[in-house]
py3Dmol code that shows the C-alpha trace and the ligand (Angstrom):
import py3Dmol

protein = """\
ATOM      1  CA  UNK A   1      74.597  56.490 -62.004  1.00  0.00           C
ATOM      2  CA  UNK A   2      70.941  57.377 -62.053  1.00  0.00           C
ATOM      3  CA  UNK A   3      70.065  53.718 -62.144  1.00  0.00           C
ATOM      4  CA  UNK A   4      72.340  53.150 -59.150  1.00  0.00           C
ATOM      5  CA  UNK A   5      70.700  56.005 -57.262  1.00  0.00           C
ATOM      6  CA  UNK A   6      67.264  54.623 -58.035  1.00  0.00           C
ATOM      7  CA  UNK A   7      68.248  51.204 -56.754  1.00  0.00           C
ATOM      8  CA  UNK A   8      69.730  52.807 -53.669  1.00  0.00           C
ATOM      9  CA  UNK A   9      66.522  54.729 -53.070  1.00  0.00           C
ATOM     10  CA  UNK A  10      64.478  51.571 -53.529  1.00  0.00           C
ATOM     11  CA  UNK A  11      66.739  49.671 -51.177  1.00  0.00           C
ATOM     12  CA  UNK A  12      66.457  52.403 -48.522  1.00  0.00           C
ATOM     13  CA  UNK A  13      62.682  52.478 -48.915  1.00  0.00           C
ATOM     14  CA  UNK A  14      62.494  48.691 -48.593  1.00  0.00           C
ATOM     15  CA  UNK A  15      64.685  48.730 -45.485  1.00  0.00           C
ATOM     16  CA  UNK A  16      62.543  51.451 -43.923  1.00  0.00           C
ATOM     17  CA  UNK A  17      59.423  49.420 -44.548  1.00  0.00           C
ATOM     18  CA  UNK A  18      61.036  46.536 -42.731  1.00  0.00           C
ATOM     19  CA  UNK A  19      62.445  48.612 -39.925  1.00  0.00           C
ATOM     20  CA  UNK A  20      59.253  50.439 -39.202  1.00  0.00           C
ATOM     21  CA  UNK A  21      56.999  47.569 -40.347  1.00  0.00           C
ATOM     22  CA  UNK A  22      53.336  48.412 -40.581  1.00  0.00           C
ATOM     23  CA  UNK A  23      53.147  50.140 -37.302  1.00  0.00           C
ATOM     24  CA  UNK A  24      54.954  53.229 -36.115  1.00  0.00           C
ATOM     25  CA  UNK A  25      52.317  54.150 -33.540  1.00  0.00           C
ATOM     26  CA  UNK A  26      52.949  52.869 -30.047  1.00  0.00           C
ATOM     27  CA  UNK A  27      49.882  51.146 -28.637  1.00  0.00           C
ATOM     28  CA  UNK A  28      49.176  51.371 -24.945  1.00  0.00           C
ATOM     29  CA  UNK A  29      50.317  48.163 -23.247  1.00  0.00           C
ATOM     30  CA  UNK A  30      46.655  47.386 -22.549  1.00  0.00           C
ATOM     31  CA  UNK A  31      45.841  47.586 -26.279  1.00  0.00           C
ATOM     32  CA  UNK A  32      48.956  45.629 -27.143  1.00  0.00           C
ATOM     33  CA  UNK A  33      48.038  42.911 -24.674  1.00  0.00           C
ATOM     34  CA  UNK A  34      44.545  42.716 -26.080  1.00  0.00           C
ATOM     35  CA  UNK A  35      45.875  42.467 -29.629  1.00  0.00           C
ATOM     36  CA  UNK A  36      48.282  39.703 -28.600  1.00  0.00           C
ATOM     37  CA  UNK A  37      45.278  37.590 -27.577  1.00  0.00           C
ATOM     38  CA  UNK A  38      46.452  34.001 -27.979  1.00  0.00           C
ATOM     39  CA  UNK A  39      49.810  33.252 -29.578  1.00  0.00           C
ATOM     40  CA  UNK A  40      52.476  30.615 -29.675  1.00  0.00           C
ATOM     41  CA  UNK A  41      56.116  30.334 -28.653  1.00  0.00           C
ATOM     42  CA  UNK A  42      58.583  29.541 -31.422  1.00  0.00           C
ATOM     43  CA  UNK A  43      60.387  27.427 -28.836  1.00  0.00           C
ATOM     44  CA  UNK A  44      63.447  25.186 -29.220  1.00  0.00           C
ATOM     45  CA  UNK A  45      64.760  27.181 -32.180  1.00  0.00           C
ATOM     46  CA  UNK A  46      66.649  30.398 -31.494  1.00  0.00           C
ATOM     47  CA  UNK A  47      67.162  29.595 -27.813  1.00  0.00           C
ATOM     48  CA  UNK A  48      69.054  26.394 -28.647  1.00  0.00           C
ATOM     49  CA  UNK A  49      72.831  26.964 -28.574  1.00  0.00           C
ATOM     50  CA  UNK A  50      72.548  27.241 -32.357  1.00  0.00           C
ATOM     51  CA  UNK A  51      69.311  27.208 -34.306  1.00  0.00           C
ATOM     52  CA  UNK A  52      68.682  23.622 -35.427  1.00  0.00           C
ATOM     53  CA  UNK A  53      70.627  22.017 -32.555  1.00  0.00           C
ATOM     54  CA  UNK A  54      67.345  20.980 -30.965  1.00  0.00           C
ATOM     55  CA  UNK A  55      65.851  19.655 -34.174  1.00  0.00           C
ATOM     56  CA  UNK A  56      63.838  22.628 -35.381  1.00  0.00           C
ATOM     57  CA  UNK A  57      64.476  25.771 -37.387  1.00  0.00           C
ATOM     58  CA  UNK A  58      61.991  28.554 -37.958  1.00  0.00           C
ATOM     59  CA  UNK A  59      60.827  28.200 -41.563  1.00  0.00           C
ATOM     60  CA  UNK A  60      59.155  31.204 -43.215  1.00  0.00           C
ATOM     61  CA  UNK A  61      56.015  29.176 -43.889  1.00  0.00           C
ATOM     62  CA  UNK A  62      55.535  28.552 -40.163  1.00  0.00           C
ATOM     63  CA  UNK A  63      54.637  32.179 -39.574  1.00  0.00           C
ATOM     64  CA  UNK A  64      51.950  32.037 -42.241  1.00  0.00           C
ATOM     65  CA  UNK A  65      50.585  28.773 -40.839  1.00  0.00           C
ATOM     66  CA  UNK A  66      50.485  30.294 -37.359  1.00  0.00           C
ATOM     67  CA  UNK A  67      48.663  33.417 -38.522  1.00  0.00           C
ATOM     68  CA  UNK A  68      46.239  31.461 -40.714  1.00  0.00           C
ATOM     69  CA  UNK A  69      45.383  29.193 -37.791  1.00  0.00           C
ATOM     70  CA  UNK A  70      44.205  32.204 -35.799  1.00  0.00           C
ATOM     71  CA  UNK A  71      47.115  32.962 -33.487  1.00  0.00           C
ATOM     72  CA  UNK A  72      47.780  36.663 -33.039  1.00  0.00           C
ATOM     73  CA  UNK A  73      51.365  36.780 -31.895  1.00  0.00           C
ATOM     74  CA  UNK A  74      54.584  34.850 -31.600  1.00  0.00           C
ATOM     75  CA  UNK A  75      56.948  34.871 -28.653  1.00  0.00           C
ATOM     76  CA  UNK A  76      60.472  34.273 -29.871  1.00  0.00           C
ATOM     77  CA  UNK A  77      62.820  32.772 -27.261  1.00  0.00           C
ATOM     78  CA  UNK A  78      66.404  33.794 -28.044  1.00  0.00           C
ATOM     79  CA  UNK A  79      69.756  32.764 -26.584  1.00  0.00           C
ATOM     80  CA  UNK A  80      71.572  36.032 -27.321  1.00  0.00           C
ATOM     81  CA  UNK A  81      74.357  35.078 -24.904  1.00  0.00           C
ATOM     82  CA  UNK A  82      75.529  32.291 -27.234  1.00  0.00           C
ATOM     83  CA  UNK A  83      76.057  34.823 -30.008  1.00  0.00           C
ATOM     84  CA  UNK A  84      77.844  37.622 -28.168  1.00  0.00           C
ATOM     85  CA  UNK A  85      81.500  38.064 -27.259  1.00  0.00           C
ATOM     86  CA  UNK A  86      82.370  36.794 -23.781  1.00  0.00           C
ATOM     87  CA  UNK A  87      84.534  39.860 -23.132  1.00  0.00           C
ATOM     88  CA  UNK A  88      83.833  43.571 -23.453  1.00  0.00           C
ATOM     89  CA  UNK A  89      82.364  45.050 -25.600  1.00  0.00           C
ATOM     90  CA  UNK A  90      80.244  41.854 -25.716  1.00  0.00           C
ATOM     91  CA  UNK A  91      79.402  42.406 -29.371  1.00  0.00           C
ATOM     92  CA  UNK A  92      76.432  40.451 -30.725  1.00  0.00           C
ATOM     93  CA  UNK A  93      77.184  38.730 -34.044  1.00  0.00           C
ATOM     94  CA  UNK A  94      75.850  40.642 -37.034  1.00  0.00           C
ATOM     95  CA  UNK A  95      74.734  37.386 -38.647  1.00  0.00           C
ATOM     96  CA  UNK A  96      72.647  36.523 -35.613  1.00  0.00           C
ATOM     97  CA  UNK A  97      70.912  39.895 -35.663  1.00  0.00           C
ATOM     98  CA  UNK A  98      70.213  39.307 -39.359  1.00  0.00           C
ATOM     99  CA  UNK A  99      68.636  35.953 -38.576  1.00  0.00           C
ATOM    100  CA  UNK A 100      66.406  37.436 -35.881  1.00  0.00           C
ATOM    101  CA  UNK A 101      65.490  40.237 -38.319  1.00  0.00           C
ATOM    102  CA  UNK A 102      64.317  37.642 -40.847  1.00  0.00           C
ATOM    103  CA  UNK A 103      62.042  36.017 -38.302  1.00  0.00           C
ATOM    104  CA  UNK A 104      60.635  39.369 -37.157  1.00  0.00           C
ATOM    105  CA  UNK A 105      60.034  40.428 -40.747  1.00  0.00           C
ATOM    106  CA  UNK A 106      58.208  37.208 -41.580  1.00  0.00           C
ATOM    107  CA  UNK A 107      56.032  37.526 -38.473  1.00  0.00           C
ATOM    108  CA  UNK A 108      55.156  41.153 -39.219  1.00  0.00           C
ATOM    109  CA  UNK A 109      54.417  40.277 -42.866  1.00  0.00           C
ATOM    110  CA  UNK A 110      51.820  37.894 -41.482  1.00  0.00           C
ATOM    111  CA  UNK A 111      50.416  40.566 -39.170  1.00  0.00           C
ATOM    112  CA  UNK A 112      51.586  38.786 -36.055  1.00  0.00           C
ATOM    113  CA  UNK A 113      52.754  40.759 -33.055  1.00  0.00           C
ATOM    114  CA  UNK A 114      56.173  39.716 -31.832  1.00  0.00           C
ATOM    115  CA  UNK A 115      57.710  39.325 -28.385  1.00  0.00           C
ATOM    116  CA  UNK A 116      61.515  39.068 -28.508  1.00  0.00           C
ATOM    117  CA  UNK A 117      62.974  37.781 -25.273  1.00  0.00           C
ATOM    118  CA  UNK A 118      66.311  36.822 -23.773  1.00  0.00           C
ATOM    119  CA  UNK A 119      66.360  33.105 -22.914  1.00  0.00           C
ATOM    120  CA  UNK A 120      68.749  30.548 -21.395  1.00  0.00           C
ATOM    121  CA  UNK A 121      71.595  32.852 -20.402  1.00  0.00           C
ATOM    122  CA  UNK A 122      72.710  30.148 -17.980  1.00  0.00           C
ATOM    123  CA  UNK A 123      75.822  31.948 -16.688  1.00  0.00           C
ATOM    124  CA  UNK A 124      73.641  34.911 -15.733  1.00  0.00           C
ATOM    125  CA  UNK A 125      71.208  32.702 -13.798  1.00  0.00           C
ATOM    126  CA  UNK A 126      73.973  31.303 -11.588  1.00  0.00           C
ATOM    127  CA  UNK A 127      76.109  34.446 -11.304  1.00  0.00           C
ATOM    128  CA  UNK A 128      73.918  37.482 -11.958  1.00  0.00           C
ATOM    129  CA  UNK A 129      76.270  39.926 -10.247  1.00  0.00           C
ATOM    130  CA  UNK A 130      79.286  38.843 -12.242  1.00  0.00           C
ATOM    131  CA  UNK A 131      77.294  38.742 -15.510  1.00  0.00           C
ATOM    132  CA  UNK A 132      75.292  41.912 -15.176  1.00  0.00           C
ATOM    133  CA  UNK A 133      77.629  44.128 -17.205  1.00  0.00           C
ATOM    134  CA  UNK A 134      77.423  41.688 -20.095  1.00  0.00           C
ATOM    135  CA  UNK A 135      73.663  41.267 -19.657  1.00  0.00           C
ATOM    136  CA  UNK A 136      73.218  45.041 -19.873  1.00  0.00           C
ATOM    137  CA  UNK A 137      75.601  45.395 -22.815  1.00  0.00           C
ATOM    138  CA  UNK A 138      73.730  42.756 -24.804  1.00  0.00           C
ATOM    139  CA  UNK A 139      70.409  44.452 -24.074  1.00  0.00           C
ATOM    140  CA  UNK A 140      71.862  47.792 -25.074  1.00  0.00           C
ATOM    141  CA  UNK A 141      72.699  46.385 -28.502  1.00  0.00           C
ATOM    142  CA  UNK A 142      69.320  44.681 -28.927  1.00  0.00           C
ATOM    143  CA  UNK A 143      67.532  47.905 -27.997  1.00  0.00           C
ATOM    144  CA  UNK A 144      69.555  49.989 -30.443  1.00  0.00           C
ATOM    145  CA  UNK A 145      69.206  47.418 -33.194  1.00  0.00           C
ATOM    146  CA  UNK A 146      65.405  47.352 -32.964  1.00  0.00           C
ATOM    147  CA  UNK A 147      64.897  51.005 -32.051  1.00  0.00           C
ATOM    148  CA  UNK A 148      63.187  51.717 -35.393  1.00  0.00           C
ATOM    149  CA  UNK A 149      61.337  48.420 -35.628  1.00  0.00           C
ATOM    150  CA  UNK A 150      57.573  48.264 -35.845  1.00  0.00           C
ATOM    151  CA  UNK A 151      55.755  48.995 -32.615  1.00  0.00           C
ATOM    152  CA  UNK A 152      54.220  45.555 -33.057  1.00  0.00           C
ATOM    153  CA  UNK A 153      57.488  44.221 -31.662  1.00  0.00           C
ATOM    154  CA  UNK A 154      57.874  44.026 -27.876  1.00  0.00           C
ATOM    155  CA  UNK A 155      60.945  43.177 -25.788  1.00  0.00           C
ATOM    156  CA  UNK A 156      60.939  40.792 -22.839  1.00  0.00           C
ATOM    157  CA  UNK A 157      63.875  41.358 -20.520  1.00  0.00           C
ATOM    158  CA  UNK A 158      64.433  37.816 -19.292  1.00  0.00           C
ATOM    159  CA  UNK A 159      62.682  34.478 -19.503  1.00  0.00           C
ATOM    160  CA  UNK A 160      61.988  32.896 -16.119  1.00  0.00           C
ATOM    161  CA  UNK A 161      64.400  34.723 -13.790  1.00  0.00           C
ATOM    162  CA  UNK A 162      65.566  31.936 -11.472  1.00  0.00           C
ATOM    163  CA  UNK A 163      68.370  30.406  -9.381  1.00  0.00           C
ATOM    164  CA  UNK A 164      70.535  33.264  -8.059  1.00  0.00           C
ATOM    165  CA  UNK A 165      68.277  35.930  -9.571  1.00  0.00           C
ATOM    166  CA  UNK A 166      66.545  36.752  -6.307  1.00  0.00           C
ATOM    167  CA  UNK A 167      63.777  39.302  -5.784  1.00  0.00           C
ATOM    168  CA  UNK A 168      66.290  41.766  -4.485  1.00  0.00           C
ATOM    169  CA  UNK A 169      68.667  41.394  -7.423  1.00  0.00           C
ATOM    170  CA  UNK A 170      65.905  41.359 -10.031  1.00  0.00           C
ATOM    171  CA  UNK A 171      64.103  44.400  -8.661  1.00  0.00           C
ATOM    172  CA  UNK A 172      67.373  46.311  -8.829  1.00  0.00           C
ATOM    173  CA  UNK A 173      68.732  45.035 -12.140  1.00  0.00           C
ATOM    174  CA  UNK A 174      65.800  44.954 -14.509  1.00  0.00           C
ATOM    175  CA  UNK A 175      64.783  48.628 -13.988  1.00  0.00           C
ATOM    176  CA  UNK A 176      68.364  49.594 -14.865  1.00  0.00           C
ATOM    177  CA  UNK A 177      68.155  47.607 -18.093  1.00  0.00           C
ATOM    178  CA  UNK A 178      64.744  49.118 -18.768  1.00  0.00           C
ATOM    179  CA  UNK A 179      66.054  52.621 -18.258  1.00  0.00           C
ATOM    180  CA  UNK A 180      68.737  51.997 -20.847  1.00  0.00           C
ATOM    181  CA  UNK A 181      66.214  50.456 -23.278  1.00  0.00           C
ATOM    182  CA  UNK A 182      64.106  53.602 -22.897  1.00  0.00           C
ATOM    183  CA  UNK A 183      66.923  55.783 -24.294  1.00  0.00           C
ATOM    184  CA  UNK A 184      66.471  54.197 -27.721  1.00  0.00           C
ATOM    185  CA  UNK A 185      62.903  52.848 -27.376  1.00  0.00           C
ATOM    186  CA  UNK A 186      60.958  55.355 -25.304  1.00  0.00           C
ATOM    187  CA  UNK A 187      57.527  53.871 -25.877  1.00  0.00           C
ATOM    188  CA  UNK A 188      58.086  50.278 -26.980  1.00  0.00           C
ATOM    189  CA  UNK A 189      56.191  47.664 -24.996  1.00  0.00           C
ATOM    190  CA  UNK A 190      58.551  45.884 -22.621  1.00  0.00           C
ATOM    191  CA  UNK A 191      57.548  42.670 -20.875  1.00  0.00           C
ATOM    192  CA  UNK A 192      58.897  41.827 -17.456  1.00  0.00           C
ATOM    193  CA  UNK A 193      58.439  38.648 -15.445  1.00  0.00           C
ATOM    194  CA  UNK A 194      58.637  37.523 -11.847  1.00  0.00           C
ATOM    195  CA  UNK A 195      61.365  35.504 -10.133  1.00  0.00           C
ATOM    196  CA  UNK A 196      61.170  31.748  -9.537  1.00  0.00           C
ATOM    197  CA  UNK A 197      60.496  31.050 -13.217  1.00  0.00           C
ATOM    198  CA  UNK A 198      57.864  33.732 -13.862  1.00  0.00           C
ATOM    199  CA  UNK A 199      55.905  32.482 -10.901  1.00  0.00           C
ATOM    200  CA  UNK A 200      52.404  33.787 -10.342  1.00  0.00           C
ATOM    201  CA  UNK A 201      52.993  33.621  -6.575  1.00  0.00           C
ATOM    202  CA  UNK A 202      55.898  36.003  -6.958  1.00  0.00           C
ATOM    203  CA  UNK A 203      53.886  38.833  -8.508  1.00  0.00           C
ATOM    204  CA  UNK A 204      53.595  40.424  -5.086  1.00  0.00           C
ATOM    205  CA  UNK A 205      57.323  40.938  -4.783  1.00  0.00           C
ATOM    206  CA  UNK A 206      57.815  42.389  -8.277  1.00  0.00           C
ATOM    207  CA  UNK A 207      58.423  46.132  -8.181  1.00  0.00           C
ATOM    208  CA  UNK A 208      57.359  47.952 -11.332  1.00  0.00           C
ATOM    209  CA  UNK A 209      58.527  51.541 -11.879  1.00  0.00           C
ATOM    210  CA  UNK A 210      55.453  53.778 -11.600  1.00  0.00           C
ATOM    211  CA  UNK A 211      56.652  56.229 -14.200  1.00  0.00           C
ATOM    212  CA  UNK A 212      56.937  53.638 -16.992  1.00  0.00           C
ATOM    213  CA  UNK A 213      53.537  53.124 -18.618  1.00  0.00           C
ATOM    214  CA  UNK A 214      54.664  50.820 -21.456  1.00  0.00           C
ATOM    215  CA  UNK A 215      55.080  47.651 -19.463  1.00  0.00           C
ATOM    216  CA  UNK A 216      53.336  44.278 -19.572  1.00  0.00           C
ATOM    217  CA  UNK A 217      53.959  41.885 -16.696  1.00  0.00           C
ATOM    218  CA  UNK A 218      54.331  38.188 -17.454  1.00  0.00           C
ATOM    219  CA  UNK A 219      53.847  34.874 -15.665  1.00  0.00           C
ATOM    220  CA  UNK A 220      54.120  31.256 -16.809  1.00  0.00           C
ATOM    221  CA  UNK A 221      51.822  28.383 -15.928  1.00  0.00           C
ATOM    222  CA  UNK A 222      52.652  24.680 -15.796  1.00  0.00           C
ATOM    223  CA  UNK A 223      50.526  23.486 -12.864  1.00  0.00           C
ATOM    224  CA  UNK A 224      50.093  20.738 -11.850  1.00  0.00           C
ATOM    225  CA  UNK A 225      53.779  20.395 -12.719  1.00  0.00           C
ATOM    226  CA  UNK A 226      53.742  16.596 -12.293  1.00  0.00           C
ATOM    227  CA  UNK A 227      51.098  16.431 -14.975  1.00  0.00           C
ATOM    228  CA  UNK A 228      52.573  18.957 -17.455  1.00  0.00           C
ATOM    229  CA  UNK A 229      56.170  17.784 -17.023  1.00  0.00           C
ATOM    230  CA  UNK A 230      55.689  14.028 -16.807  1.00  0.00           C
ATOM    231  CA  UNK A 231      58.612  12.291 -18.470  1.00  0.00           C
ATOM    232  CA  UNK A 232      60.314  15.625 -19.184  1.00  0.00           C
ATOM    233  CA  UNK A 233      64.009  14.772 -19.350  1.00  0.00           C
ATOM    234  CA  UNK A 234      65.093  18.224 -18.123  1.00  0.00           C
ATOM    235  CA  UNK A 235      62.839  17.980 -15.064  1.00  0.00           C
ATOM    236  CA  UNK A 236      65.057  15.262 -13.558  1.00  0.00           C
ATOM    237  CA  UNK A 237      64.875  11.466 -13.156  1.00  0.00           C
ATOM    238  CA  UNK A 238      61.847  11.828 -10.868  1.00  0.00           C
ATOM    239  CA  UNK A 239      59.730  12.938 -13.814  1.00  0.00           C
ATOM    240  CA  UNK A 240      59.619   9.364 -15.156  1.00  0.00           C
ATOM    241  CA  UNK A 241      57.554   8.454 -12.087  1.00  0.00           C
ATOM    242  CA  UNK A 242      54.884  10.966 -13.038  1.00  0.00           C
ATOM    243  CA  UNK A 243      54.094   9.220 -16.332  1.00  0.00           C
ATOM    244  CA  UNK A 244      50.430   8.355 -16.612  1.00  0.00           C
ATOM    245  CA  UNK A 245      49.132  11.296 -14.579  1.00  0.00           C
ATOM    246  CA  UNK A 246      45.977  12.590 -16.224  1.00  0.00           C
ATOM    247  CA  UNK A 247      44.045  15.855 -16.087  1.00  0.00           C
ATOM    248  CA  UNK A 248      40.347  15.143 -16.164  1.00  0.00           C
ATOM    249  CA  UNK A 249      39.029  18.604 -15.493  1.00  0.00           C
ATOM    250  CA  UNK A 250      37.427  17.736 -12.164  1.00  0.00           C
ATOM    251  CA  UNK A 251      36.096  20.545  -9.987  1.00  0.00           C
ATOM    252  CA  UNK A 252      39.120  20.275  -7.728  1.00  0.00           C
ATOM    253  CA  UNK A 253      41.535  20.460 -10.683  1.00  0.00           C
ATOM    254  CA  UNK A 254      39.703  23.394 -12.206  1.00  0.00           C
ATOM    255  CA  UNK A 255      39.423  25.383  -9.016  1.00  0.00           C
ATOM    256  CA  UNK A 256      43.150  25.127  -8.434  1.00  0.00           C
ATOM    257  CA  UNK A 257      43.772  26.684 -11.888  1.00  0.00           C
ATOM    258  CA  UNK A 258      41.085  29.313 -11.213  1.00  0.00           C
ATOM    259  CA  UNK A 259      42.708  30.280  -7.925  1.00  0.00           C
ATOM    260  CA  UNK A 260      46.038  30.958  -9.621  1.00  0.00           C
ATOM    261  CA  UNK A 261      44.470  33.013 -12.394  1.00  0.00           C
ATOM    262  CA  UNK A 262      42.488  34.976  -9.828  1.00  0.00           C
ATOM    263  CA  UNK A 263      45.803  35.957  -8.255  1.00  0.00           C
ATOM    264  CA  UNK A 264      47.169  37.139 -11.606  1.00  0.00           C
ATOM    265  CA  UNK A 265      43.994  39.029 -12.507  1.00  0.00           C
ATOM    266  CA  UNK A 266      43.745  40.682  -9.099  1.00  0.00           C
ATOM    267  CA  UNK A 267      47.390  41.711  -9.148  1.00  0.00           C
ATOM    268  CA  UNK A 268      46.969  43.242 -12.609  1.00  0.00           C
ATOM    269  CA  UNK A 269      43.897  45.154 -11.508  1.00  0.00           C
ATOM    270  CA  UNK A 270      45.357  46.346  -8.230  1.00  0.00           C
ATOM    271  CA  UNK A 271      48.541  47.513  -9.929  1.00  0.00           C
ATOM    272  CA  UNK A 272      46.924  48.726 -13.116  1.00  0.00           C
ATOM    273  CA  UNK A 273      49.183  46.612 -15.348  1.00  0.00           C
ATOM    274  CA  UNK A 274      48.258  44.239 -18.182  1.00  0.00           C
ATOM    275  CA  UNK A 275      49.355  40.646 -17.573  1.00  0.00           C
ATOM    276  CA  UNK A 276      50.633  38.138 -20.145  1.00  0.00           C
ATOM    277  CA  UNK A 277      50.728  34.375 -19.755  1.00  0.00           C
ATOM    278  CA  UNK A 278      53.932  33.982 -21.765  1.00  0.00           C
ATOM    279  CA  UNK A 279      54.127  30.181 -21.510  1.00  0.00           C
ATOM    280  CA  UNK A 280      51.799  27.305 -20.703  1.00  0.00           C
ATOM    281  CA  UNK A 281      51.742  23.782 -22.060  1.00  0.00           C
ATOM    282  CA  UNK A 282      51.827  20.087 -21.275  1.00  0.00           C
ATOM    283  CA  UNK A 283      54.626  17.850 -22.587  1.00  0.00           C
ATOM    284  CA  UNK A 284      53.933  15.189 -25.207  1.00  0.00           C
ATOM    285  CA  UNK A 285      54.444  12.306 -22.752  1.00  0.00           C
ATOM    286  CA  UNK A 286      51.031  13.030 -21.189  1.00  0.00           C
ATOM    287  CA  UNK A 287      47.983  11.622 -22.963  1.00  0.00           C
ATOM    288  CA  UNK A 288      46.597  13.851 -25.684  1.00  0.00           C
ATOM    289  CA  UNK A 289      43.069  14.050 -24.233  1.00  0.00           C
ATOM    290  CA  UNK A 290      44.350  15.333 -20.899  1.00  0.00           C
ATOM    291  CA  UNK A 291      46.699  17.752 -22.655  1.00  0.00           C
ATOM    292  CA  UNK A 292      43.907  19.169 -24.792  1.00  0.00           C
ATOM    293  CA  UNK A 293      41.527  19.494 -21.818  1.00  0.00           C
ATOM    294  CA  UNK A 294      44.154  21.221 -19.694  1.00  0.00           C
ATOM    295  CA  UNK A 295      45.281  23.481 -22.534  1.00  0.00           C
ATOM    296  CA  UNK A 296      41.730  24.596 -23.270  1.00  0.00           C
ATOM    297  CA  UNK A 297      40.957  25.174 -19.626  1.00  0.00           C
ATOM    298  CA  UNK A 298      44.103  27.205 -18.982  1.00  0.00           C
ATOM    299  CA  UNK A 299      43.651  29.234 -22.176  1.00  0.00           C
ATOM    300  CA  UNK A 300      40.057  30.036 -21.198  1.00  0.00           C
ATOM    301  CA  UNK A 301      41.062  30.877 -17.633  1.00  0.00           C
ATOM    302  CA  UNK A 302      43.722  33.253 -18.937  1.00  0.00           C
ATOM    303  CA  UNK A 303      41.424  34.945 -21.439  1.00  0.00           C
ATOM    304  CA  UNK A 304      38.578  35.284 -18.921  1.00  0.00           C
ATOM    305  CA  UNK A 305      41.019  36.836 -16.477  1.00  0.00           C
ATOM    306  CA  UNK A 306      42.015  39.433 -19.096  1.00  0.00           C
ATOM    307  CA  UNK A 307      45.442  37.940 -19.812  1.00  0.00           C
ATOM    308  CA  UNK A 308      46.988  37.414 -23.219  1.00  0.00           C
ATOM    309  CA  UNK A 309      48.606  34.001 -23.603  1.00  0.00           C
ATOM    310  CA  UNK A 310      51.216  32.100 -25.607  1.00  0.00           C
ATOM    311  CA  UNK A 311      51.297  28.318 -25.812  1.00  0.00           C
ATOM    312  CA  UNK A 312      54.622  26.587 -25.185  1.00  0.00           C
ATOM    313  CA  UNK A 313      55.387  25.709 -27.988  1.00  0.00           C
ATOM    314  CA  UNK A 314      54.988  25.437 -31.758  1.00  0.00           C
ATOM    315  CA  UNK A 315      56.749  22.347 -33.122  1.00  0.00           C
ATOM    316  CA  UNK A 316      58.844  20.434 -30.576  1.00  0.00           C
ATOM    317  CA  UNK A 317      58.118  18.359 -27.469  1.00  0.00           C
ATOM    318  CA  UNK A 318      54.974  20.280 -26.559  1.00  0.00           C
ATOM    319  CA  UNK A 319      54.226  21.002 -30.205  1.00  0.00           C
ATOM    320  CA  UNK A 320      50.811  22.134 -31.346  1.00  0.00           C
ATOM    321  CA  UNK A 321      52.205  21.528 -34.836  1.00  0.00           C
ATOM    322  CA  UNK A 322      53.895  18.405 -36.161  1.00  0.00           C
ATOM    323  CA  UNK A 323      56.661  19.607 -38.497  1.00  0.00           C
ATOM    324  CA  UNK A 324      57.492  16.083 -39.744  1.00  0.00           C
ATOM    325  CA  UNK A 325      53.908  15.245 -40.654  1.00  0.00           C
ATOM    326  CA  UNK A 326      53.380  18.914 -41.661  1.00  0.00           C
ATOM    327  CA  UNK A 327      50.086  19.085 -39.823  1.00  0.00           C
ATOM    328  CA  UNK A 328      48.522  20.636 -36.763  1.00  0.00           C
ATOM    329  CA  UNK A 329      47.789  18.475 -33.742  1.00  0.00           C
ATOM    330  CA  UNK A 330      44.091  19.187 -34.002  1.00  0.00           C
ATOM    331  CA  UNK A 331      43.024  18.625 -30.379  1.00  0.00           C
ATOM    332  CA  UNK A 332      45.662  21.078 -29.165  1.00  0.00           C
ATOM    333  CA  UNK A 333      44.987  23.574 -31.931  1.00  0.00           C
ATOM    334  CA  UNK A 334      41.274  23.602 -31.138  1.00  0.00           C
ATOM    335  CA  UNK A 335      42.004  23.937 -27.444  1.00  0.00           C
ATOM    336  CA  UNK A 336      44.051  27.046 -28.254  1.00  0.00           C
ATOM    337  CA  UNK A 337      42.107  28.820 -30.971  1.00  0.00           C
ATOM    338  CA  UNK A 338      38.798  26.964 -31.040  1.00  0.00           C
ATOM    339  CA  UNK A 339      35.487  28.220 -29.801  1.00  0.00           C
TER     340      UNK A 339
END
"""
ligand_1 = """\
12
LIG
C 62.126 26.524 -21.102
C 62.036 25.273 -21.918
C 61.100 24.293 -21.285
C 59.783 24.949 -20.962
C 58.912 24.012 -20.194
C 60.778 27.069 -20.951
O 60.837 28.310 -20.335
O 62.929 27.434 -21.737
O 63.301 24.734 -22.082
O 60.848 23.259 -22.188
O 59.978 26.133 -20.246
O 59.587 23.470 -19.119
"""
view = py3Dmol.view(width=600, height=400)
view.addModel(protein, "pdb")
view.setStyle({"model": 0}, {"cartoon": {"style": "trace"}})
view.addModel(ligand_1, "xyz")
view.setStyle({"model": 1}, {"stick": {}})
view.zoomTo()
view.show()
């Protein structure tokens, strides 16, 4: 009996260590953003319909590799909607929560900050009104599940609001979700993006509740799109015509990037909110020299503008890491974490 009680106590202690992680103190979003520095998206894994469907699974050693390389956080794209009941009460599978827990634990063990998002809820993008009850119910469960998690874990309400998620709908819906998250996570950092795919030019129409001081605002950057998405199958047949486009880092090319980052930096300053570049990257069909030049330039532009940044993505089509060859793609790695 005593032995059983001891094991129970040990088990509870171990679970508490995981749940609270190393950090029970909420950082200000400004500090959190600074600590995030430069990170990487664990893309094409948990936001595939099922992990592995798109050729990659998150292996525990990846988190160590990422931390050892000098990245400070991981953004974890997650397709929660594929693992929740279609009808009320929209229960999220226990097994799926357990899998996300494993990834979070491994990241925290490696002292990486974590951004957990909601990604690729396609039905919500085309019918946000009809799906909003389910969207909220899924978020309610995520919030409760991670309510005791380390404060090094942040939530991101939705990746790239788009299609039918208009300014009007988004500005009404996301604060309602946020309010519910706050019941179980009063001071956790929550990341919120702009419509039209986290568009920097849509920052102006994003309304952020004044009273909530634990928010980071996010944008994504893939400009020039014809360069970063050349040959990208999901960007349509047209994208084959963009093959061969280079990015040389001419003054004209650079000043166009600078102008966009000036917008983000100015918006953050004017609104007193930290800004996070949650995705940027150039697909593998572009030449590696152009990709590395662009990646370095965008990373530097983000950092100089006071933004944190996460490269899209770790080990798939944009991959900074080659999981088959088990090695970093050096030019990209240096562009991201080099001097
Ligand atoms: C999407 C990915 C896509 C990437 C670049 C992400 O937000 O989820 O599917 O590869 O953007 O287009």
